[in-house]
C-alpha positions in Angstrom: -9.6 -3.7 11.0 -10.2 -1.5 13.9 -13.3 0.7 14.4 -11.4 3.6 12.8 -10.5 1.4 9.8 -6.9 1.0 10.7 -5.3 -2.3 10.0 -2.7 -3.3 12.6 0.2 -5.7 12.4 3.0 -6.5 14.8 5.0 -3.3 13.9 2.7 -1.3 11.6 -0.5 0.6 11.4 -2.0 0.7 7.9 -4.2 3.7 8.0 -6.9 4.2 5.3 -6.3 7.7 3.9 -9.4 9.9 3.8 -9.8 12.4 0.9 -9.0 15.3 3.3 -5.8 13.6 4.4 -4.9 12.8 0.8 -5.3 16.5 -0.1 -2.9 17.5 2.8 -0.4 14.9 1.7 -0.4 16.1 -1.9 -0.1 19.7 -0.7 2.7 18.8 1.6 0.8 20.5 4.4 0.7 18.2 7.5 -2.1 18.8 10.0 -1.3 19.0 13.7 -1.7 15.3 14.2 0.2 14.2 11.1 3.6 12.6 11.6 5.4 12.2 8.3 9.0 11.0 7.6 10.8 13.8 5.7 10.9 11.6 2.6 7.2 10.9 2.6 5.3 10.8 0.3 7.0 9.3 -2.8 6.6 11.1 -6.1 4.8 8.1 -7.6 2.2 8.2 -4.8 1.1 11.7 -5.6 -1.2 10.8 -8.6 -3.2 8.2 -6.8 -3.4 10.5 -3.8 -4.7 13.3 -6.1 -7.4 11.0 -7.3 -8.3 10.1 -3.7 -8.3 13.7 -2.7 -11.1 14.4 -5.2 -13.2 11.3 -4.3 -16.5 11.9 -2.7 -17.0 8.3 -1.5 -13.8 6.3 -1.6 -14.0 2.5 -1.3 -13.9 1.6 2.4 -11.5 -1.3 2.0 -9.8 -1.3 -1.4 -8.2 2.1 -1.1 -4.9 3.8 -0.3 -3.3 3.2 3.1 -0.6 5.2 4.9 2.0 2.9 6.4 2.9 4.0 9.9 5.4 2.6 12.4 3.2 1.4 15.2 5.6 2.4 18.0 6.1 6.0 16.8 3.1 6.7 14.6 5.5 8.0 11.9 4.3 7.7 8.3 7.0 5.8 6.4 5.3 4.9 3.2 2.1 3.8 1.5 0.4 0.7 0.2 -2.8 0.7 -1.8 -5.2 -1.1 -4.0 -5.9 0.1 -7.6 -9.6 -0.3 -7.0 -11.9 -3.1 -5.8 -11.9 -6.6 -7.3 -12.6 -6.8 -11.0 -15.2 -9.2 -12.5 -12.7 -12.1 -12.0 -12.0 -11.1 -8.4 -8.6 -9.7 -9.0 -7.1 -6.7 -7.2 -3.8 -5.0 -7.8 -1.5 -3.4 -5.1 1.4 -1.0 -5.1 3.6 0.0 -2.2 6.7 1.9 -1.2 8.6 2.7 2.0 11.1 5.5 2.7 14.7 4.4 2.6 15.1 4.5 6.4 12.3 2.0 6.8 13.6 -0.5 4.3 15.5 -3.7 5.0 13.6 -4.5 8.2 10.8 -6.6 6.8 8.2 -3.8 7.1 7.3 -3.9 3.4 6.7 -7.7 3.6 4.6 -7.1 6.7 2.5 -4.5 4.9 2.0 -6.6 1.8 0.9 -9.6 3.9 -1.6 -7.4 5.6 -3.0 -6.3 2.2 -3.1 -9.9 1.1 -5.1 -10.8 4.2 -7.4 -7.8 3.9 -8.1 -8.5 0.2 -8.9 -12.2 0.9 -11.2 -11.3 3.8 -13.2 -8.9 1.5 -13.8 -11.2 -1.4 -10.8 -10.9 -3.7 -9.7 -14.1 -5.3 -6.4 -13.0 -6.8 -3.8 -10.3 -5.8 -1.5 -8.8 -8.4 1.5 -6.6 -8.2 4.4 -5.6 -10.5 7.8 -4.1 -10.1 10.8 -3.3 -12.4 13.3 -6.0 -13.3 16.1 -4.2 -11.4 14.1 -3.8 -8.2 15.2 -7.1 -6.6 14.3 -6.0 -3.1 10.6 -5.5 -4.1 10.7 -8.9 -5.9 11.9 -10.5 -2.7 9.1 -8.8 -0.7 6.5 -10.1 -3.1 7.9 -13.6 -3.0 8.0 -13.6 0.8 4.4 -12.5 0.8 3.5 -15.6 -1.2 3.2 -14.0 -4.7 4.8 -15.8 -7.6 6.3 -14.3 -10.8 3.9 -15.0 -13.7 5.6 -13.1 -16.5 8.3 -10.6 -17.3 9.0 -8.0 -19.9 11.9 -5.6 -20.3 9.9 -3.0 -18.3 8.1 -5.0 -15.6 8.0 -8.2 -13.6 4.4 -9.4 -12.8 3.4 -11.3 -9.7 0.2 -12.9 -8.5 -1.2 -14.8 -5.6 -4.4 -16.8 -5.4 -6.4 -15.9 -2.3 
């Protein structure tokens, strides 16, 4: 992580979202320095962002990150933790990219960065889930080293030991 908390990969910047930024995103009111893809944010990101917007002291590592293309600075999605590690050292992530950013390996790159970050900060297990029909997301998780551990009619569950 950089001094400003950003996590950089070859093609991405994962920017930890501050409460004031979360409030702007939820309101759909970008600030002068915000660069958002027209499809950002996703509807399912809004509830976690609302929670973050109301936080007085968000976790410095296990939080929500805006996924930005490093070359342009354009926000194309999000990835985040659903809290710090539990008593067993497990953390859960969720992620999503706008349609125009898919199919280029960016989601895998973001998930691998989250895996690395979690391991460096004491997590022992990373979890994620997706719907059975979302084969692209399943491939992303598999490429990032997660394995399917169970399946229901509604969700496919993945894990990776760190």
